[in-house]
Backbone as JSON Lines, residues from 0, in Angstrom:
{"i":0,"aa":"M","n":[-60.97,47.11,16.59],"ca":[-59.59,46.84,16.23],"c":[-58.73,47.99,16.75]}
{"i":1,"aa":"A","n":[-57.65,47.64,17.39],"ca":[-56.7,48.65,17.87],"c":[-55.65,48.88,16.8]}
{"i":2,"aa":"R","n":[-55.37,50.15,16.56],"ca":[-54.37,50.49,15.55],"c":[-53.47,51.59,16.09]}
{"i":3,"aa":"F","n":[-52.17,51.37,15.99],"ca":[-51.17,52.35,16.4],"c":[-50.54,52.89,15.13]}
{"i":4,"aa":"T","n":[-50.53,54.22,14.97],"ca":[-50.08,54.82,13.72],"c":[-48.7,55.46,13.84]}
{"i":5,"aa":"A","n":[-48.1,55.73,12.69],"ca":[-46.8,56.39,12.67],"c":[-46.86,57.76,13.33]}
{"i":6,"aa":"S","n":[-47.94,58.49,13.15],"ca":[-48.06,59.81,13.78],"c":[-48.17,59.68,15.3]}
{"i":7,"aa":"Q","n":[-48.83,58.65,15.79],"ca":[-48.87,58.41,17.23],"c":[-47.49,58.05,17.76]}
{"i":8,"aa":"L","n":[-46.75,57.28,16.98],"ca":[-45.39,56.92,17.37],"c":[-44.52,58.17,17.5]}
{"i":9,"aa":"E","n":[-44.59,59.06,16.51],"ca":[-43.78,60.28,16.55],"c":[-44.17,61.16,17.74]}
{"i":10,"aa":"A","n":[-45.43,61.24,18.06],"ca":[-45.88,62.02,19.22],"c":[-45.31,61.44,20.51]}
{"i":11,"aa":"R","n":[-45.3,60.13,20.6],"ca":[-44.76,59.49,21.78],"c":[-43.25,59.68,21.88]}
{"i":12,"aa":"R","n":[-42.56,59.57,20.74],"ca":[-41.11,59.79,20.73],"c":[-40.76,61.21,21.16]}
{"i":13,"aa":"A","n":[-41.55,62.16,20.71],"ca":[-41.29,63.57,21.03],"c":[-41.37,63.82,22.54]}
{"i":14,"aa":"G","n":[-42.17,63.03,23.24],"ca":[-42.33,63.19,24.68],"c":[-41.24,62.53,25.5]}
{"i":15,"aa":"R","n":[-40.37,61.76,24.87],"ca":[-39.31,61.06,25.6],"c":[-38.03,61.87,25.63]}
{"i":16,"aa":"Q","n":[-37.34,61.81,26.73],"ca":[-36.03,62.44,26.87],"c":[-34.98,61.35,26.74]}
{"i":17,"aa":"V","n":[-34.02,61.55,25.86],"ca":[-32.93,60.6,25.7],"c":[-31.66,61.28,26.19]}
{"i":18,"aa":"D","n":[-31.02,60.68,27.18],"ca":[-29.78,61.21,27.72],"c":[-28.66,60.88,26.73]}
{"i":19,"aa":"P","n":[-28.13,61.88,26.03],"ca":[-27.13,61.58,25.01],"c":[-25.79,61.14,25.6]}
{"i":20,"aa":"Y","n":[-25.07,60.38,24.81],"ca":[-23.71,60.02,25.16],"c":[-22.79,60.89,24.33]}
{"i":21,"aa":"E","n":[-21.9,61.6,25.01],"ca":[-21.01,62.53,24.33],"c":[-19.55,62.25,24.7]}
{"i":22,"aa":"Y","n":[-18.69,62.55,23.76],"ca":[-17.25,62.45,23.98],"c":[-16.64,63.78,23.57]}
{"i":23,"aa":"E","n":[-15.85,64.38,24.47],"ca":[-15.13,65.59,24.13],"c":[-13.73,65.21,23.7]}
{"i":24,"aa":"G","n":[-13.43,65.43,22.45],"ca":[-12.14,65.05,21.88],"c":[-11.05,66.04,22.22]}
{"i":25,"aa":"S","n":[-9.82,65.65,21.92],"ca":[-8.67,66.51,22.17],"c":[-8.73,67.78,21.32]}
{"i":26,"aa":"D","n":[-9.59,67.78,20.3],"ca":[-9.77,68.97,19.47],"c":[-10.77,69.94,20.08]}
{"i":27,"aa":"G","n":[-11.33,69.6,21.26],"ca":[-12.29,70.45,21.95],"c":[-13.71,70.28,21.45]}
{"i":28,"aa":"R","n":[-13.89,69.52,20.41],"ca":[-15.22,69.29,19.85],"c":[-15.94,68.22,20.65]}
{"i":29,"aa":"V","n":[-17.24,68.37,20.8],"ca":[-18.07,67.39,21.49],"c":[-18.76,66.53,20.43]}
{"i":30,"aa":"Y","n":[-18.54,65.23,20.52],"ca":[-19.12,64.26,19.59],"c":[-20.3,63.6,20.27]}
{"i":31,"aa":"T","n":[-21.47,63.68,19.66],"ca":[-22.68,63.11,20.24],"c":[-23.02,61.82,19.5]}
{"i":32,"aa":"F","n":[-23.08,60.74,20.25],"ca":[-23.38,59.42,19.71],"c":[-24.88,59.15,19.83]}
{"i":33,"aa":"K","n":[-25.46,58.59,18.78],"ca":[-26.87,58.21,18.84],"c":[-27.06,57.1,19.87]}
{"i":34,"aa":"A","n":[-28.19,57.13,20.53],"ca":[-28.54,56.06,21.47],"c":[-28.93,54.82,20.67]}
{"i":35,"aa":"P","n":[-28.7,53.63,21.23],"ca":[-29.07,52.4,20.49],"c":[-30.53,52.4,20.05]}
{"i":36,"aa":"K","n":[-31.41,52.95,20.86],"ca":[-32.83,52.95,20.51],"c":[-33.15,53.92,19.38]}
{"i":37,"aa":"Q","n":[-32.21,54.79,19.04],"ca":[-32.42,55.73,17.94],"c":[-31.93,55.18,16.6]}
{"i":38,"aa":"L","n":[-31.29,54.03,16.62],"ca":[-30.77,53.44,15.39],"c":[-31.83,52.6,14.71]}
{"i":39,"aa":"H","n":[-31.8,52.62,13.39],"ca":[-32.7,51.77,12.63],"c":[-32.4,50.32,12.98]}
{"i":40,"aa":"V","n":[-33.39,49.49,13.0],"ca":[-33.25,48.09,13.42],"c":[-32.19,47.36,12.59]}
{"i":41,"aa":"K","n":[-32.05,47.68,11.32],"ca":[-31.03,47.02,10.5],"c":[-29.63,47.4,10.97]}
{"i":42,"aa":"K","n":[-29.43,48.67,11.32],"ca":[-28.12,49.11,11.81],"c":[-27.84,48.53,13.19]}
{"i":43,"aa":"L","n":[-28.84,48.5,14.03],"ca":[-28.66,47.96,15.38],"c":[-28.23,46.5,15.33]}
{"i":44,"aa":"R","n":[-28.81,45.76,14.42],"ca":[-28.48,44.34,14.26],"c":[-27.01,44.18,13.86]}
{"i":45,"aa":"E","n":[-26.49,45.11,13.06],"ca":[-25.12,45.02,12.56],"c":[-24.08,45.47,13.57]}
{"i":46,"aa":"L","n":[-24.46,46.19,14.61],"ca":[-23.48,46.77,15.54],"c":[-22.61,45.73,16.22]}
{"i":47,"aa":"R","n":[-23.18,44.65,16.63],"ca":[-22.39,43.61,17.31],"c":[-21.63,42.8,16.28]}
{"i":48,"aa":"G","n":[-20.34,43.0,16.22],"ca":[-19.52,42.22,15.32],"c":[-19.43,42.78,13.92]}
{"i":49,"aa":"G","n":[-20.07,43.91,13.67],"ca":[-19.97,44.53,12.36],"c":[-18.66,45.27,12.2]}
{"i":50,"aa":"D","n":[-18.49,45.89,11.06],"ca":[-17.31,46.69,10.78],"c":[-17.24,47.88,11.72]}
{"i":51,"aa":"L","n":[-16.1,48.08,12.36],"ca":[-15.94,49.15,13.35],"c":[-16.23,50.52,12.74]}
{"i":52,"aa":"N","n":[-15.71,50.78,11.55],"ca":[-15.94,52.09,10.93],"c":[-17.41,52.3,10.59]}
{"i":53,"aa":"E","n":[-18.07,51.27,10.11],"ca":[-19.51,51.39,9.82],"c":[-20.3,51.63,11.1]}
{"i":54,"aa":"N","n":[-19.9,50.97,12.19],"ca":[-20.57,51.16,13.47],"c":[-20.42,52.6,13.94]}
{"i":55,"aa":"L","n":[-19.2,53.12,13.89],"ca":[-18.97,54.5,14.31],"c":[-19.75,55.47,13.43]}
{"i":56,"aa":"L","n":[-19.77,55.21,12.14],"ca":[-20.52,56.07,11.22],"c":[-22.01,56.06,11.57]}
{"i":57,"aa":"S","n":[-22.55,54.91,11.92],"ca":[-23.96,54.81,12.31],"c":[-24.24,55.6,13.59]}
{"i":58,"aa":"L","n":[-23.3,55.55,14.52],"ca":[-23.49,56.22,15.8],"c":[-23.26,57.72,15.74]}
{"i":59,"aa":"L","n":[-22.38,58.15,14.85],"ca":[-22.0,59.56,14.81],"c":[-22.61,60.35,13.66]}
{"i":60,"aa":"G","n":[-22.89,59.71,12.55],"ca":[-23.27,60.44,11.35],"c":[-22.01,60.86,10.61]}
{"i":61,"aa":"Q","n":[-22.15,61.15,9.32],"ca":[-20.99,61.38,8.46],"c":[-20.11,62.54,8.9]}
{"i":62,"aa":"E","n":[-20.68,63.69,9.2],"ca":[-19.88,64.87,9.55],"c":[-19.05,64.64,10.81]}
{"i":63,"aa":"Q","n":[-19.69,64.13,11.87],"ca":[-18.96,63.88,13.1],"c":[-17.93,62.76,12.93]}
{"i":64,"aa":"Y","n":[-18.3,61.72,12.18],"ca":[-17.4,60.6,11.94],"c":[-16.12,61.08,11.26]}
{"i":65,"aa":"D","n":[-16.27,61.91,10.23],"ca":[-15.1,62.4,9.5],"c":[-14.12,63.13,10.42]}
{"i":66,"aa":"A","n":[-14.63,63.94,11.34],"ca":[-13.77,64.66,12.28],"c":[-13.23,63.71,13.35]}
{"i":67,"aa":"F","n":[-14.07,62.79,13.83],"ca":[-13.68,61.87,14.9],"c":[-12.48,61.01,14.51]}
{"i":68,"aa":"V","n":[-12.49,60.46,13.29],"ca":[-11.4,59.57,12.89],"c":[-10.09,60.31,12.67]}
{"i":69,"aa":"E","n":[-10.13,61.63,12.65],"ca":[-8.91,62.43,12.54],"c":[-8.3,62.76,13.91]}
{"i":70,"aa":"L","n":[-9.0,62.44,14.98],"ca":[-8.46,62.71,16.32],"c":[-7.18,61.91,16.54]}
{"i":71,"aa":"P","n":[-6.15,62.53,17.13],"ca":[-4.91,61.8,17.37],"c":[-5.1,60.63,18.34]}
{"i":72,"aa":"E","n":[-6.07,60.71,19.22],"ca":[-6.29,59.64,20.2],"c":[-7.17,58.52,19.67]}
{"i":73,"aa":"A","n":[-7.66,58.63,18.44],"ca":[-8.62,57.66,17.91],"c":[-7.92,56.39,17.42]}
{"i":74,"aa":"D","n":[-7.39,55.64,18.38],"ca":[-6.82,54.33,18.05],"c":[-7.78,53.25,18.53]}
{"i":75,"aa":"L","n":[-7.46,52.02,18.25],"ca":[-8.36,50.92,18.58],"c":[-8.63,50.82,20.09]}
{"i":76,"aa":"E","n":[-7.61,51.04,20.9],"ca":[-7.79,50.96,22.36],"c":[-8.76,52.04,22.84]}
{"i":77,"aa":"M","n":[-8.6,53.26,22.36],"ca":[-9.49,54.35,22.76],"c":[-10.93,54.05,22.37]}
{"i":78,"aa":"I","n":[-11.11,53.57,21.14],"ca":[-12.46,53.28,20.66],"c":[-13.08,52.14,21.46]}
{"i":79,"aa":"E","n":[-12.29,51.14,21.81],"ca":[-12.79,50.04,22.62],"c":[-13.27,50.54,23.98]}
{"i":80,"aa":"I","n":[-12.47,51.37,24.63],"ca":[-12.84,51.93,25.93],"c":[-14.08,52.8,25.8]}
{"i":81,"aa":"L","n":[-14.1,53.64,24.78],"ca":[-15.22,54.53,24.55],"c":[-16.51,53.75,24.34]}
{"i":82,"aa":"L","n":[-16.46,52.71,23.52],"ca":[-17.67,51.93,23.25],"c":[-18.12,51.13,24.47]}
{"i":83,"aa":"Q","n":[-17.18,50.69,25.3],"ca":[-17.56,50.03,26.56],"c":[-18.31,51.01,27.46]}
{"i":84,"aa":"D","n":[-17.81,52.24,27.53],"ca":[-18.47,53.26,28.34],"c":[-19.83,53.62,27.75]}
{"i":85,"aa":"Y","n":[-19.9,53.72,26.43],"ca":[-21.16,53.99,25.73],"c":[-22.19,52.9,26.07]}
{"i":86,"aa":"N","n":[-21.77,51.64,25.98],"ca":[-22.68,50.53,26.3],"c":[-23.15,50.59,27.74]}
{"i":87,"aa":"A","n":[-22.24,50.87,28.67],"ca":[-22.61,50.98,30.08],"c":[-23.6,52.12,30.28]}
{"i":88,"aa":"H","n":[-23.36,53.24,29.61],"ca":[-24.25,54.4,29.72],"c":[-25.68,54.05,29.29]}
{"i":89,"aa":"H","n":[-25.79,53.24,28.24],"ca":[-27.11,52.89,27.72],"c":[-27.64,51.56,28.25]}
{"i":90,"aa":"G","n":[-26.92,50.95,29.19],"ca":[-27.38,49.7,29.77],"c":[-27.32,48.52,28.84]}
{"i":91,"aa":"V","n":[-26.4,48.57,27.88],"ca":[-26.23,47.46,26.93],"c":[-25.21,46.49,27.54]}
{"i":92,"aa":"P","n":[-25.59,45.22,27.71],"ca":[-24.65,44.28,28.32],"c":[-23.45,44.02,27.41]}
{"i":93,"aa":"D","n":[-22.31,43.72,28.05],"ca":[-21.13,43.33,27.29],"c":[-21.42,42.07,26.51]}
{"i":94,"aa":"S","n":[-20.71,41.89,25.4],"ca":[-20.96,40.72,24.56],"c":[-20.67,39.41,25.29]}
{"i":95,"aa":"G","n":[-19.87,39.46,26.37],"ca":[-19.55,38.27,27.14],"c":[-20.63,37.89,28.12]}
{"i":96,"aa":"E","n":[-21.62,38.76,28.31],"ca":[-22.67,38.47,29.28],"c":[-23.79,37.67,28.67]}
C-alpha cells in the first residue's frame, strides 16, 4: 500500500520556490499576496465571486489588509487592475475564459 503523509507533504513544500506577487503602495510599503496554491481549498473556492474584502484578507492576511485598505489609491478600479495582474502572474485564467 502506498501512503503519502503530512510530513512528506511539508518536506516537498519546503523544496518548492514560490515567486511571490507584491504590490508597492504609495505609502512605500510592499504588500505580499499569497499565491493561489498557498490558500486553503475552502478559501480558494470562495475567491471567484466572493466578497472582495474577504478575498483581499485571504490574500494579504490581517495586518497587511488593514494597511492596504487605508491606501489612498485603494479604490475598486485599482483593486480590479491589481487582481487581474495577480491572476496573470499566477497563470489563473480570467473568469471570462
